[in-house]
VEXNUVO-981855 format. One line per field, with one value per residue (C-alpha): y, x, z; chain. Coordinates in Angstrom, 3 decimals. Layout:
<rs>
y = (Y;...);
x = (X;...);
z = (Z;...);
chaine = (A;...);
</rs>
This chain:
<rs>
y = (0.000;2.367;1.494;2.013;5.335;6.270;5.231;7.022;10.218;9.938;9.212;12.061;14.283;13.163;13.829;17.536;18.704;22.212;22.534;21.726;25.022;24.950;21.443;22.348;25.114;22.832;20.358;23.029;24.153;20.669;20.226;23.380;22.160;18.924;20.619;22.853;19.918;18.117;21.036;21.371;17.696;18.056;21.045;19.196;16.183;18.474;20.145;16.795;15.740;18.962;18.542;14.997;16.107;18.814;16.296;13.906;16.768;17.778;14.186;13.971;17.243;16.055;12.683;14.483;16.611;13.524;11.815;14.708;14.649;10.883;11.202;13.824;11.476;8.575;10.843;11.779;8.068;7.481;10.248;8.623;5.287;6.928;8.384;4.990;3.353;5.987;5.354;1.588;2.026;4.258;1.715;-1.081;0.885;1.498;-2.217;-3.134;-0.875;-2.290;-5.844;-4.994;-3.743;-7.019;-8.955;-7.085;-7.656;-11.331;-11.811;-10.260;-12.389;-15.580;-14.890;-14.016;-17.181;-19.311;-17.718;-18.141;-21.812;-22.240;-20.581;-22.673;-25.880;-25.041;-24.233;-27.632;-29.310;-27.145;-27.807;-31.553;-31.163;-29.007;-31.463;-34.362;-32.376;-31.422;-35.030;-36.184;-33.436;-34.438;-38.037;-36.805;-34.718;-37.805;-39.799;-36.886;-36.744;-40.476;-40.113;-37.189;-39.055;-42.108;-39.865;-38.418;-41.896;-43.006;-39.929;-40.806;-44.327;-42.928;-40.561;-43.529;-45.274;-42.152;-42.038;-45.667;-44.634;-41.907;-44.450;-46.784;-43.915;-43.162;-46.799;-46.391;-43.288;-45.235;-48.002;-45.425;-44.098;-47.602;-47.691;-44.359;-45.684;-48.803;-46.684;-44.569;-47.671;-49.180;-45.969;-46.183;-49.811;-48.852;-46.267;-48.933;-51.222;-48.533;-48.106;-51.852;-51.919;-49.179;-51.128;-54.192;-52.292;-54.316;-57.090;-54.737;-53.192;-55.261;-54.690;-50.935;-51.204;-53.112;-50.551;-47.734;-49.415;-50.157;-46.503;-45.414;-47.858;-46.693;-43.118;-44.235;-46.107;-43.136;-40.783;-43.156;-43.399;-39.638;-39.410;-41.888;-39.883;-36.737;-38.594;-39.991;-36.480;-35.317;-38.287;-37.468;-33.826;-34.828;-37.368;-34.726;-32.399;-35.110;-36.119;-32.498;-32.250;-35.475;-34.469;-31.153;-33.010;-35.211;-32.217;-30.434;-33.556;-33.693;-30.043;-30.577;-33.622;-31.485;-28.775;-31.460;-32.603;-29.017;-28.709;-32.037;-30.816;-27.540;-29.457;-31.629;-28.475;-27.125;-30.386;-30.054;-26.463;-27.586;-30.135;-27.300;-25.172;-27.947;-28.189;-24.414;-24.346;-27.167;-25.077;-22.139;-24.426;-25.647;-22.158;-20.707;-23.470;-22.895;-19.161;-19.882;-21.915;-19.194;-16.621;-18.646;-18.673;-14.966;-14.460;-16.434;-14.196;-11.123;-12.453;-13.189;-9.666;-8.287;-10.387;-9.250;-5.669;-6.019;-7.465;-4.695;-2.069;-3.629;-4.080;-0.649;0.877;-0.910;0.123;3.663;3.767;2.393;5.028;7.716;6.453;6.334;9.854;10.952;9.023;10.486;13.922;13.378;11.870;14.849;17.205;14.997;14.829;18.608;18.897;16.356;18.328;21.467;19.738;18.285;21.783;23.107;20.243;21.843;24.779;23.105;23.569;20.505;18.001;15.037;16.305;17.269;13.894;12.203;14.292;13.334;9.686;9.796;11.471;8.981;6.105;7.473;7.958;4.470;3.056;5.099;3.929;0.323;0.720;2.340;-0.531;-3.041;-1.007;-0.927;-4.715;-4.982;-2.494;-4.591;-7.623;-5.575;-4.509;-8.177;-8.944;-6.025;-7.301;-10.799;-9.406;-7.087;-9.964;-12.081;-9.198;-8.746;-12.505;-12.674;-9.562;-11.300;-14.455;-12.412;-10.650;-14.020;-15.233;-11.979;-12.531;-16.022;-14.661;-12.016;-14.719;-16.850;-13.906;-12.969;-16.604;-16.715;-13.339;-14.499;-17.777;-16.093;-13.495;-16.224;-18.298;-15.285;-14.910;-18.668;-18.683;-15.809;-17.536;-20.875;-19.107;-17.443;-20.793;-22.424;-19.629;-19.985;-23.755;-23.506;-21.311;-23.853;-26.744;-24.857;-24.091;-27.721;-28.789;-26.347;-27.601;-31.186;-30.195;-28.541;-31.750;-33.628;-31.145;-31.405;-35.177;-34.889;-32.521;-34.965;-37.700;-35.737;-35.340;-39.085;-39.751;-37.686;-40.008;-42.910;-41.325;-40.829;-44.493;-45.511;-43.333;-44.909;-48.292;-47.453;-46.095;-49.250;-51.202;-49.106;-49.843;-53.535;-53.440;-51.541;-54.171;-56.958;-55.224;-54.439;-58.044;-59.141;-56.672;-58.021;-61.506;-60.158;-58.470;-61.776;-63.398;-60.625;-60.954;-64.662;-63.990;-61.458;-64.068;-62.533;-59.055;-59.640;-60.563;-57.091;-56.768;-60.090;-58.771;-55.586;-57.605;-59.739;-56.635;-55.099;-58.301;-58.283;-54.622;-55.416;-58.243;-55.954;-53.288;-55.844;-56.835;-53.176;-52.678;-55.632;-54.121;-50.787;-52.599;-54.379;-51.146;-49.358;-52.070;-51.688;-47.958;-48.487;-50.819;-48.270;-45.500;-47.531;-48.191;-44.508;-43.515;-45.838;-44.576;-40.938;-41.451;-43.197;-40.381;-37.791;-39.738;-40.210;-36.534;-35.550;-37.969;-36.688;-33.127;-34.069;-35.824;-32.824;-30.638;-32.331;-31.089;-27.602;-27.733;-28.959;-25.894;-23.693;-25.453;-25.172;-21.461;-20.915;-22.823;-20.873;-17.625;-18.849;-19.841;-16.470;-14.665;-16.725;-16.125;-12.374;-12.434;-14.462;-12.020;-9.094;-10.973;-11.751;-8.079;-7.068;-9.627;-8.123;-4.689;-6.120;-7.883;-4.683;-2.868;-5.696;-5.443;-1.737;-2.613;-5.297;-2.778;-0.446;-3.219;-4.150;-0.500;-0.242;-3.451;-2.045;1.194;-0.826;-2.858;0.361;1.768;-1.474;-1.332;2.281;1.422;-1.519;0.717;3.378;0.757;-0.630;2.857;3.530;0.274;1.314;4.732;3.236;1.001;4.038;5.836;2.923;2.976;6.750;6.758;3.866;5.912;8.939;6.795;5.285;8.726;9.974;7.008;7.664;11.298;10.408;8.159;10.958);
x = (0.000;2.743;4.546;1.438;0.818;4.340;3.973;0.685;2.267;4.980;2.508;0.451;3.402;4.210;0.678;1.029;4.355;3.153;3.336;7.128;8.407;6.002;7.025;10.684;9.914;7.975;10.803;13.221;10.882;10.513;14.261;14.618;12.035;13.792;17.078;15.480;13.791;17.078;18.785;15.959;16.236;19.961;19.487;16.911;19.209;22.068;19.783;18.759;22.423;23.332;20.415;21.456;25.074;23.846;21.793;24.743;27.006;24.532;24.291;28.086;28.215;25.555;27.294;30.581;29.016;27.554;30.916;32.663;30.088;30.431;34.196;33.866;31.637;34.042;36.899;35.018;34.438;38.152;38.900;36.479;38.215;41.566;40.361;38.981;42.293;44.164;41.819;42.303;46.076;46.076;43.958;46.284;49.292;47.512;46.653;50.234;51.508;48.929;49.911;53.542;52.420;50.529;53.652;55.714;53.022;52.736;56.488;56.245;53.190;54.821;58.066;56.075;53.974;57.071;58.771;55.648;55.439;59.152;58.775;55.713;57.485;60.447;58.030;56.393;59.756;60.452;56.975;57.585;60.940;59.415;56.574;59.042;61.224;58.226;57.030;60.537;60.713;57.288;58.524;61.587;59.378;57.201;60.241;61.355;57.947;58.139;61.654;60.670;57.581;59.691;62.153;59.285;58.055;61.595;62.042;58.859;60.152;63.466;61.586;59.779;63.096;64.417;61.372;62.093;65.661;64.362;62.226;65.153;67.318;64.607;64.817;68.571;67.869;65.505;68.057;70.725;68.486;68.521;72.303;72.523;70.163;72.303;75.427;73.814;72.776;76.216;77.706;75.441;76.394;80.042;79.405;77.710;80.647;83.030;80.946;80.967;84.703;85.190;83.161;85.235;88.357;91.450;89.259;87.610;90.788;90.666;87.009;87.573;89.842;87.135;84.515;86.717;87.282;83.581;82.785;85.289;83.810;80.295;81.322;82.855;79.696;77.551;79.734;79.583;75.825;75.532;77.790;75.542;72.508;74.043;74.889;71.374;70.021;72.250;71.153;67.516;68.058;69.952;67.289;64.592;66.654;67.204;63.531;62.537;65.002;63.784;60.151;60.986;62.742;59.662;57.318;59.552;59.582;55.782;55.589;58.040;56.061;52.912;54.780;56.026;52.453;51.460;54.383;53.405;49.838;51.133;53.386;50.458;48.482;51.444;51.666;47.961;48.525;51.462;49.161;46.761;49.751;50.904;47.495;47.284;50.832;49.964;47.009;49.354;51.651;48.723;47.271;50.705;51.369;47.929;48.633;51.915;50.053;47.409;50.185;51.570;48.111;47.879;51.169;49.858;46.784;48.999;51.128;47.990;46.780;50.177;50.129;46.584;47.614;50.565;48.294;45.805;48.508;50.032;46.681;45.509;48.757;48.431;44.791;45.713;48.327;45.707;43.199;45.858;46.578;42.844;42.485;45.277;43.740;40.325;41.898;43.474;40.244;38.355;40.604;40.278;36.506;36.355;38.431;36.156;33.124;34.699;35.447;31.940;30.563;32.684;31.452;28.019;29.308;32.236;32.584;34.775;32.561;34.493;37.754;36.111;34.403;37.763;39.187;36.241;36.684;40.403;39.755;36.986;39.305;41.961;39.389;38.066;41.561;41.926;38.561;39.496;42.646;40.602;38.121;40.963;42.354;38.885;38.711;42.143;41.000;37.917;40.179;42.366;39.270;38.251;41.718;41.386;37.990;39.391;42.336;40.018;37.691;40.684;41.960;38.548;38.295;41.784;41.067;37.972;40.001;42.750;40.167;38.795;42.333;43.020;39.905;41.109;44.568;43.022;41.053;44.203;46.317;43.662;43.451;47.230;47.175;44.434;46.187;49.566;48.076;46.511;49.688;51.753;49.460;49.579;53.346;53.743;51.381;53.217;56.581;55.326;54.117;57.414;59.379;57.278;57.645;61.381;61.607;59.498;61.648;64.844;63.426;62.462;65.970;67.449;65.077;66.028;69.679;68.834;67.099;70.306;72.238;69.624;69.959;73.716;73.384;71.008;73.508;76.216;73.919;73.226;76.943;77.202;74.584;76.745;79.684;77.512;76.501;80.138;80.887;77.969;79.294;82.681;81.080;78.994;82.244;83.483;80.299;80.709;84.264;83.125;80.450;83.002;85.385;82.549;81.505;85.072;85.318;82.034;83.588;86.696;84.401;82.688;86.081;87.129;83.779;84.389;87.860;86.483;84.150;81.659;82.832;82.226;78.564;77.310;80.001;78.936;75.392;76.725;79.011;76.059;73.974;76.855;77.193;73.466;73.632;76.678;74.780;71.794;74.128;75.711;72.280;71.414;74.734;73.933;70.549;72.171;74.678;71.914;69.989;73.116;73.652;70.059;70.619;73.695;71.798;68.996;71.489;73.243;69.936;69.020;72.425;72.067;68.559;69.530;72.734;70.719;68.154;70.929;72.524;69.138;68.264;71.614;71.128;67.606;68.916;71.580;69.013;66.729;69.409;68.554;64.971;66.277;68.487;65.484;63.558;66.410;66.325;62.524;62.694;65.213;63.002;59.937;61.818;62.676;59.039;57.810;60.305;59.214;55.535;56.032;57.913;55.089;52.576;54.454;54.702;50.969;50.207;52.601;50.921;47.541;48.840;50.336;47.057;45.106;47.457;46.979;43.205;43.439;45.525;42.980;40.152;42.176;42.632;38.936;38.005;40.436;38.971;35.463;36.520;38.291;35.121;33.148;35.843;35.899;32.109;32.325;35.218;33.301;30.282;32.507;34.259;30.913;29.700;32.940;32.593;29.106;30.452;33.260;30.722;28.620;31.746;32.553;29.034;29.121;32.463;31.283;28.248;30.413;32.766;29.803;28.325;31.712;32.005;28.483;29.327;32.434;30.454;28.029);
z = (0.000;0.957;-2.164;-4.124;-2.609;-3.313;-6.847;-7.048;-5.886;-8.407;-11.124;-10.081;-10.231;-13.774;-14.830;-14.043;-15.366;-15.568;-11.821;-11.638;-10.341;-7.554;-6.596;-6.507;-4.156;-2.010;-1.933;-0.992;1.775;2.927;2.961;4.939;7.301;7.551;8.179;10.696;12.369;12.367;13.973;16.381;17.210;17.596;19.800;21.820;22.069;23.058;25.593;26.923;27.133;28.836;31.197;31.890;32.333;34.624;36.520;36.779;37.791;40.447;41.617;41.663;43.597;46.040;46.402;46.927;49.642;51.254;50.885;52.616;55.389;55.783;55.865;58.579;60.577;60.064;61.048;64.232;64.918;64.406;66.904;69.344;68.789;69.378;72.675;73.700;72.855;74.860;77.786;77.476;77.224;80.308;82.180;81.065;82.283;85.586;85.860;85.013;87.805;90.209;89.262;90.021;93.422;93.914;92.938;95.517;98.154;97.237;97.594;101.067;101.937;100.661;102.539;105.666;105.376;104.852;107.849;109.996;108.963;109.712;113.123;113.903;112.816;115.046;117.857;117.372;117.904;120.942;122.354;121.969;123.711;126.465;126.967;127.262;129.647;131.782;131.847;132.818;135.427;136.692;137.017;138.876;141.149;141.673;142.750;144.875;146.548;147.187;148.568;150.773;151.949;152.783;154.576;156.594;157.516;158.363;160.529;162.390;162.982;164.157;166.426;167.950;168.501;170.149;172.388;173.326;174.010;176.316;178.183;178.682;179.837;182.376;183.554;183.938;185.964;188.202;188.705;189.412;192.156;193.650;193.352;195.162;197.820;198.207;198.417;201.121;203.020;202.557;203.848;206.933;207.432;207.169;209.872;212.028;211.360;212.549;215.716;216.313;215.712;218.264;220.811;220.214;220.961;220.155;218.784;216.292;214.898;211.632;211.353;211.563;208.558;206.654;207.670;206.461;203.088;202.721;203.390;200.744;198.234;199.108;198.394;195.099;194.217;195.143;193.100;190.122;190.454;190.549;187.469;185.701;186.753;185.282;182.093;181.956;182.370;179.526;177.446;178.101;177.175;174.050;173.173;173.491;171.314;168.718;168.856;168.294;165.416;163.874;164.301;162.661;159.855;159.486;159.430;156.946;154.798;154.902;153.925;151.069;149.952;149.838;147.942;145.583;144.972;144.200;141.784;140.198;139.644;138.225;135.849;134.764;134.020;132.068;130.083;129.272;128.189;126.050;124.367;123.530;122.546;120.195;118.508;118.054;116.659;114.249;113.120;112.471;110.438;108.319;107.840;107.024;104.469;102.997;102.874;101.122;98.476;98.200;97.798;94.876;93.291;94.065;92.236;89.244;89.120;89.367;86.501;84.472;85.182;84.161;80.967;80.202;80.927;78.547;75.879;76.515;76.328;73.205;71.447;72.523;71.266;67.939;67.739;68.697;65.951;63.582;64.616;64.227;60.736;60.109;61.396;59.100;56.204;56.926;57.086;53.671;52.406;53.766;51.829;48.766;49.182;49.474;46.315;44.691;45.791;44.356;41.032;41.065;41.634;38.782;36.668;36.673;34.653;32.936;29.201;28.966;30.677;29.494;30.903;34.185;34.336;33.820;36.639;38.876;37.944;38.748;42.094;42.830;41.973;44.325;47.098;46.470;46.989;50.189;51.427;50.618;52.722;55.480;55.312;55.689;58.606;60.163;59.981;61.600;64.227;64.893;65.427;67.785;69.693;69.976;71.376;73.758;74.816;75.445;77.423;79.347;80.239;81.310;83.415;85.051;85.674;87.210;89.266;90.639;91.290;92.963;95.102;96.271;97.043;98.896;101.014;101.893;102.671;104.916;106.739;107.100;108.287;110.838;111.946;112.394;114.140;116.515;117.271;117.666;120.026;122.154;122.086;123.157;126.177;126.852;126.445;128.898;131.328;131.026;131.360;134.526;135.902;134.977;136.656;139.807;139.815;139.202;142.296;144.186;142.967;143.832;147.282;147.688;146.681;149.178;151.866;151.072;151.335;154.634;155.667;154.921;157.048;159.814;159.733;159.932;162.878;164.556;163.779;165.568;168.576;168.579;168.413;171.596;173.094;172.101;173.892;176.981;176.951;176.731;179.720;181.572;180.585;182.062;185.225;185.511;185.319;188.237;190.159;189.352;190.645;193.752;194.276;193.998;196.371;198.765;198.652;199.333;202.219;203.567;203.517;205.260;207.767;208.463;209.012;211.365;213.192;213.618;215.012;217.427;218.835;221.190;220.221;216.551;216.626;215.669;213.109;211.601;211.123;209.500;207.221;206.163;205.378;203.430;201.423;200.670;199.545;197.418;195.774;195.130;193.785;191.464;190.182;189.541;187.800;185.554;184.785;183.960;181.808;179.903;179.494;178.286;175.713;174.608;174.431;172.327;170.015;169.672;169.134;166.438;164.699;164.964;163.684;160.717;159.991;160.270;158.314;155.604;155.688;155.336;152.496;150.796;151.176;149.747;146.851;146.196;146.215;143.671;141.494;141.744;140.209;136.909;137.320;138.040;134.936;132.943;134.061;132.819;129.413;129.323;130.152;127.333;124.883;126.012;125.391;121.879;121.314;122.557;120.325;117.301;118.133;118.366;115.067;113.500;114.961;113.408;110.103;110.101;110.740;107.958;105.692;106.534;105.546;102.352;101.536;102.174;99.793;97.301;97.657;96.858;93.808;92.859;93.225;91.038;88.468;88.656;88.186;85.272;83.815;84.186;82.527;79.851;79.286;78.847;76.596;74.598;74.254;73.120;70.823;69.389;68.799;67.252;65.124;63.992;63.207;61.407;59.460;58.378;57.515;55.477;53.737;52.970;51.798;49.556;48.129;47.743;45.962;43.802;42.819;42.062;39.978;38.125;37.467;36.303;33.931;32.682;32.202;30.230;27.922;26.878);
chaine = (A;A;A;A;A;A;A;A;A;A;A;A;A;A;A;A;A;A;A;A;A;A;A;A;A;A;A;A;A;A;A;A;A;A;A;A;A;A;A;A;A;A;A;A;A;A;A;A;A;A;A;A;A;A;A;A;A;A;A;A;A;A;A;A;A;A;A;A;A;A;A;A;A;A;A;A;A;A;A;A;A;A;A;A;A;A;A;A;A;A;A;A;A;A;A;A;A;A;A;A;A;A;A;A;A;A;A;A;A;A;A;A;A;A;A;A;A;A;A;A;A;A;A;A;A;A;A;A;A;A;A;A;A;A;A;A;A;A;A;A;A;A;A;A;A;A;A;A;A;A;A;A;A;A;A;A;A;A;A;A;A;A;A;A;A;A;A;A;A;A;A;A;A;A;A;A;A;A;A;A;A;A;A;A;A;A;A;A;A;A;A;A;A;A;A;A;A;A;A;A;A;A;A;A;A;A;A;A;A;A;A;A;A;A;A;A;A;A;A;A;A;A;A;A;A;A;A;A;A;A;A;A;A;A;A;A;A;A;A;A;A;A;A;A;A;A;A;A;A;A;A;A;A;A;A;A;A;A;A;A;A;A;A;A;A;A;A;A;A;A;A;A;A;A;A;A;A;A;A;A;A;A;A;A;A;A;A;A;A;A;A;A;A;A;A;A;A;A;A;A;A;A;A;A;A;A;A;A;A;A;A;A;A;A;A;A;A;A;A;A;A;A;A;A;A;A;A;A;A;A;A;A;A;A;A;A;A;A;A;A;A;A;A;A;A;A;A;A;A;A;A;A;A;A;A;A;A;A;A;A;A;A;A;A;A;A;A;A;A;A;A;A;A;A;A;A;A;A;A;A;A;A;A;A;A;A;A;A;A;A;A;A;A;A;A;A;A;A;A;A;A;A;A;A;A;A;A;A;A;A;A;A;A;A;A;A;A;A;A;A;A;A;A;A;A;A;A;A;A;A;A;A;A;A;A;A;A;A;A;A;A;A;A;A;A;A;A;A;A;A;A;A;A;A;A;A;A;A;A;A;A;A;A;A;A;A;A;A;A;A;A;A;A;A;A;A;A;A;A;A;A;A;A;A;A;A;A;A;A;A;A;A;A;A;A;A;A;A;A;A;A;A;A;A;A;A;A;A;A;A;A;A;A;A;A;A;A;A;A;A;A;A;A;A;A;A;A;A;A;A;A;A;A;A;A;A;A;A;A;A;A;A;A;A;A;A;A;A;A;A;A;A;A;A;A;A;A;A;A;A;A;A;A;A;A;A;A;A;A;A;A;A;A;A;A;A;A;A;A;A;A;A;A;A;A;A;A;A;A;A;A;A;A;A;A;A;A;A;A;A;A;A;A;A;A;A;A;A;A;A;A;A;A;A;A;A;A;A;A;A;A;A;A;A;A;A;A;A;A;A;A;A;A;A;A;A;A;A;A;A;A;A;A;A;A;A;A;A;A;A);
</rs>
């Protein structure tokens, strides 16, 4: 149809040749119109291109402005990150310093705990030694008490023997009275004999001699009897003195035995206290060893904190350097973005759009590379922040662990302090008791020595008794001889009486009486002799008993010196124990101070960890914001680059 119409037009034109000029004009007009339309179309196309270029330029300018704004925001986020890193680094440095303080305190605590344990262990050995010494001393005191008690009983027995000796001496005295009476009677008979001899005259001359001899012998007998009586009186006085001495010795022995029992009970109480002392000291050893182990754990926590602090500081420093580089990069990017914005603004009115677009594209490409580097740095920063977070959490965990250990160390130090305080008091109390008992034991030893001396003095007095009995024995021999002579004279008197016959009758009676008195005197002398022998036997027994008592007392006193020396050793050991306890008390108090300082450092670390956690959270938020910003920057620069490419292709 179109072809037909076309052909029809042509044919129609050929059918009217006369209208040719007019047709040419029309064609020329049409051509002009076409040319004009073409130009108009070109102008419209150019206008549309320019409008589109203007639109793209405006979009590039707007994107550049947005890019600059985003860069400013990212730069601000980088500054915020930098401040957070500086805060974290400062906190890490503070924690590192605090951990060093903890280390120093822990070294002091560990040394103190070790020394306390060492002191307590030495005290345990000394307490064992003291307990054994006290038990040995108590056994010695027990034997001493038994010995003193036996001495008291022996003294009582000796006293009874002495009382028996006094009774027998009284019997001698009674017999002596009879001897004196006989001597007096003999003397009277001798006087009668002299009278009878005078009556007999020459026949009584021999009898007078006999009477005179009898009178002399009677006087001798009487004198001897009186000597015996004086000796008996001395014996009785000496016996009473010795009995009093022995009774005093016995009473003293009883008193010392009672004192010994008191000392024994005191020593038993001290042994019981030493048992309690031993248990308390064992507790100190265990607590001190536990504290030493806790101190080692404390040191591990401090080292972990220090390691975490170093990691924090290192990571924070790296992150801070990264943020500084970011800040610098963002600063450069900001300048570049401002330049880009300026070029984009100029692009709106640029006559050489293509060249300007190329310039925009080049700048966008450069910014894109910078943003890519910043994005990589942001990722590295995010990793560093994760490391910081891990180190911060570890630091907080170890700070919590260290705080728990510190609390246990405080409890242990207070336990040691309390025990040491109580043991110091107990030690002073026991030392006081030991000092008092040493004085008592020394006094008892001195009293036992005195008892030995008293026994020896009594022994000397008894030896005097023995001498008196020997004198009596000799005097009795004299009396016996006098009796024999008197008896012989009585016989001679009887012979003389027989010679005198009737004149000697009276003399014979007197001679018979004298002989009878002589016989009675001889019997009394025998009795005295027997009694003297009994006295001597008793005296010998008493001497042996008292000598044994003196020897025993002396031996007990010598043995007791060991107990006294034991007290000296115990006192020295107690002084060492007290010194060690006071040192341990000082060390426990120093440990408490060190732990308190450590707790302050731990609180400081915990506070720094808390601040670090906040800073890490803020840094993480800032890093996330920055990452989004960088992503937006990347998208913005990509859009600008795309628009620049589009602009170049027009």
